[in-house]
C-alpha positions in Angstrom: 136.9 161.7 70.9 138.0 161.9 74.6 141.1 159.9 75.6 140.2 156.8 77.7 143.0 156.7 80.2 143.8 153.7 82.5 143.0 155.9 85.5 139.6 156.8 84.1 138.8 153.1 83.5 140.0 152.3 87.1 137.8 155.0 88.5 134.8 153.5 86.8 135.8 150.0 87.9 136.1 151.1 91.5 132.7 152.7 91.4 130.8 149.8 89.7 132.8 146.6 90.3 132.4 145.8 86.6 135.3 144.3 84.7 138.0 146.7 83.3 137.1 145.6 79.7 133.4 146.4 80.2 134.3 149.7 81.8 136.5 150.7 78.9 133.8 149.8 76.4 131.3 151.9 78.4 133.6 154.8 78.5 134.3 154.6 74.8 130.5 154.5 74.1 130.0 157.5 76.5 132.9 159.5 75.0 134.8 159.5 78.3 131.9 160.8 80.4 132.1 158.7 83.5 128.5 159.5 84.6 127.1 158.5 81.2 129.3 155.3 81.3 127.9 154.4 84.7 124.4 154.8 83.4 125.2 152.5 80.4 126.6 149.9 82.7 123.5 150.1 85.0 121.3 149.8 81.9 123.3 146.7 81.0 122.6 145.3 84.5 118.8 145.9 83.9 119.1 144.0 80.6 121.0 141.1 82.2 118.4 141.0 85.0 115.6 140.9 82.5 117.3 138.2 80.3 118.0 136.0 83.3 114.9 136.6 85.3 113.6 133.1 84.7 116.8 131.5 86.0 116.6 129.8 89.4 118.4 131.6 92.2 118.9 129.0 94.9 122.4 130.0 96.0 123.5 133.1 97.7 124.3 134.5 101.2 122.7 135.7 104.4 124.4 138.6 106.2 123.8 140.6 109.3 124.9 143.9 110.9 124.3 145.5 114.2 124.5 149.0 115.7 127.5 149.7 118.0 125.3 149.9 121.1 123.5 146.6 120.4 120.0 148.2 120.2 119.4 147.4 116.5 120.4 144.7 114.0 119.5 143.7 110.5 119.4 140.5 108.5 119.4 140.2 104.7 119.2 137.3 102.2 120.4 137.7 98.7 120.1 134.9 96.1 122.1 134.2 93.0 122.3 131.4 90.4 125.6 129.7 91.2 127.7 128.8 94.2 130.6 130.3 92.3 129.0 133.7 92.5 128.0 133.2 96.1 131.8 132.9 96.9 132.7 136.0 94.8 134.2 138.7 96.9 132.3 141.5 95.2 129.0 139.6 95.7 129.8 139.0 99.4 130.8 142.6 99.9 127.5 143.7 98.2 125.4 141.5 100.6 127.3 142.7 103.7 126.9 146.4 102.6 123.1 145.7 102.2 123.0 144.4 105.8 124.5 147.7 107.0 122.1 149.7 104.9 119.3 147.6 106.4 120.0 149.2 109.8 118.7 152.5 108.3 115.8 151.2 106.1 112.5 150.3 107.8 110.9 148.6 104.8 112.0 146.2 102.1 115.5 146.9 100.7 114.3 145.6 97.3 112.1 148.7 97.1 114.8 151.2 98.0 115.8 153.2 95.0 119.5 153.4 95.9 119.6 149.7 96.5 117.9 149.0 93.1 120.8 150.9 91.4 123.4 149.0 93.4 121.7 145.8 92.5 121.9 146.6 88.8 125.6 147.4 89.2 126.4 144.0 90.7 124.3 142.2 88.1 126.2 144.0 85.3 129.5 143.1 87.0 128.8 139.4 87.6 126.4 138.7 84.7 123.8 136.5 86.4 120.5 136.9 88.1 120.8 138.3 91.6 117.7 138.8 93.8 117.3 140.5 97.2 114.9 138.0 98.7 114.2 139.5 102.1 115.4 141.6 105.0 114.5 142.2 108.6 115.3 145.0 111.0 114.9 144.8 114.8 115.0 148.1 116.7 115.0 147.7 120.5 112.4 149.6 122.6 113.3 149.8 126.2 116.1 147.9 127.9 117.6 144.7 126.5 119.4 143.8 123.3 119.1 142.7 119.7 121.6 140.0 118.8 122.4 138.7 115.3 124.1 135.4 114.4 125.3 134.0 111.0 125.8 130.2 110.8 127.4 128.0 108.2 129.1 130.8 106.3 125.9 132.6 105.5 123.5 129.8 105.0 121.6 130.4 108.2 120.9 133.8 109.9 119.2 134.7 113.2 118.1 137.8 115.0 116.8 137.6 118.6 115.5 140.5 120.7 115.6 140.2 124.5 114.1 142.6 127.0 115.0 143.2 130.7 113.9 145.7 133.3 117.3 147.1 134.3 119.6 148.8 131.8 122.8 147.4 133.5 121.6 143.8 133.0 122.3 144.1 129.2 125.9 145.0 129.9 126.5 141.9 132.1 128.7 139.2 130.5 126.3 136.4 131.7 123.4 138.2 129.9 125.5 138.5 126.7 126.3 134.8 126.9 122.6 134.0 127.2 121.8 136.2 124.2 124.5 134.4 122.1 123.3 131.0 123.3 119.8 131.7 122.2 120.9 132.7 118.7 122.8 129.4 118.5 119.8 127.5 119.7 117.5 129.1 117.1 120.0 128.4 114.3 120.3 124.7 115.4 116.7 123.9 116.4 114.6 126.0 113.8 111.7 127.0 116.0 108.7 128.1 114.0 106.9 130.1 116.8 107.8 131.9 119.9 105.1 130.4 122.1 102.2 127.9 121.7 99.8 130.8 121.6 101.2 131.8 118.2 100.4 128.4 116.6 97.5 129.0 114.3 94.2 127.3 115.3 94.0 125.4 112.0 97.4 123.9 112.5 96.5 122.8 116.1 93.2 121.3 114.7 95.1 119.4 112.0 97.6 118.0 114.6 94.9 116.9 116.9 93.2 115.1 114.1 96.4 113.2 113.2 96.9 112.3 116.9 93.3 111.2 117.3 93.6 108.8 114.3 96.8 107.4 115.8 94.9 106.3 119.0 91.6 105.1 117.4 90.2 102.2 119.3 91.5 103.2 122.7 89.0 104.0 125.5 87.3 107.4 125.1 88.2 108.5 128.5 92.0 108.4 127.7 92.0 109.6 124.1 91.9 113.3 125.0 94.7 112.9 127.5 96.9 111.1 124.9 96.1 113.7 122.3 96.9 116.5 124.7 100.2 114.9 125.6 101.2 114.5 121.9 100.3 118.1 121.4 102.6 119.2 124.2 105.4 117.3 122.5 104.6 119.1 119.2 104.9 122.4 121.0 108.3 121.3 122.3 109.4 120.7 118.7 108.2 123.9 117.1 107.8 126.6 119.8 110.9 128.4 120.9 110.1 128.8 124.6 108.9 125.2 124.9 112.0 123.7 123.2 114.7 121.9 125.2 117.8 124.1 125.4 120.3 122.8 122.8 123.2 122.9 125.3 121.2 121.3 128.2 118.2 119.3 127.0 116.8 118.7 130.5 116.0 122.4 130.6 113.5 124.3 128.4 114.2 127.7 127.0 111.6 129.1 129.5 113.4 127.5 132.4 116.7 128.8 131.1 115.3 132.4 131.0 113.9 131.9 134.5 117.2 130.7 135.8 119.2 133.5 134.2 116.7 136.1 135.5 117.1 134.8 139.0 120.9 134.8 138.7 120.9 138.4 137.5 118.1 139.7 139.7 116.0 140.8 136.8 113.2 139.6 134.5 114.6 138.6 131.1 112.3 137.6 128.2 112.4 137.0 124.5 110.3 139.6 122.6 110.8 138.1 119.1 113.1 136.2 116.8 113.6 135.5 113.2 115.5 132.7 111.4 116.5 132.7 107.8 117.5 129.5 105.9 119.2 130.2 102.6 116.8 129.4 99.7 113.9 128.3 102.1 
C-alpha cells in the first residue's frame, strides 16, 4: 500500500477544499493515487447533492466580476442551506471564482462541465446542498460601459449597461460617477422594467382595471384621466427611466441622463440592466 504522506494529503486538500481527514480517507481508498482520490471526493459530492436535493437553499451569495477595460461584467447567484455556509471562506471564494468564470461563459454556468465538477467539489467539502441559481453576462457593443455593483454583502447584485456616442466620454469621471449612481439606484429602488414600453399588456390591463374600480361612481368624462394619471404613477414605481432618482427625487432617471448628456456633450442612454435579490 502506498504511503499517505502529509504533503500528499495537503496537495489534495489544496486542490479540492475538502477537510484533511476526508482527503486522507480518499487517498487511502485510492491507494495514494491523487487523481483517483479526487474522483472519489467528487463522487461523494454528487452523493451529498443527491441526498440533500430536497433541502431548501434560501441562503447564499451574489458576486460580480468585470473586465479590466469595463466592457464586460458578470453576475452570479449561488444558494446554500445555511447562513453559516454563506459566510464560509471556501464558499465565498467559490462564488467569486464563478463570477470570474462567468465573464468567459455565454450560457448558464450550471450547464458548464468544468463548473459542475467544481460544484461537486465544494458540496463534498461543505456537506450541504449548494445550487448555482443564475448568472448573467453583459458584453458591451460600441461605446459605453458595463458597471456591476454588489450591495448588502452579497444579498443584492446589479449590472447596468450604458451607451454613449464618444469613446472618451466613458473615461470621464463624471460619467463613471453616473454609472455608479445608477447601480446604487437600481439596488435601492428595484425597478422591474427599463421603460413603460416593456410593461406587458396584460399587466397594464390589470392595473387599469384596479384603478377603474377605485374611481367607480365618478363622472365618465374624468374616469379615464384619473386612471391614466394613476398609471403614470405606477410607471414611476416600476420603470427605471420613469423612477425619481434616489439621490434627487425631483429628477427622474430620464432627466438625470439628459442633464449628464448635456454636461458631457454626448448622448448617454441605458441599454439594459439586471437586478438580483438573494433567494428571490
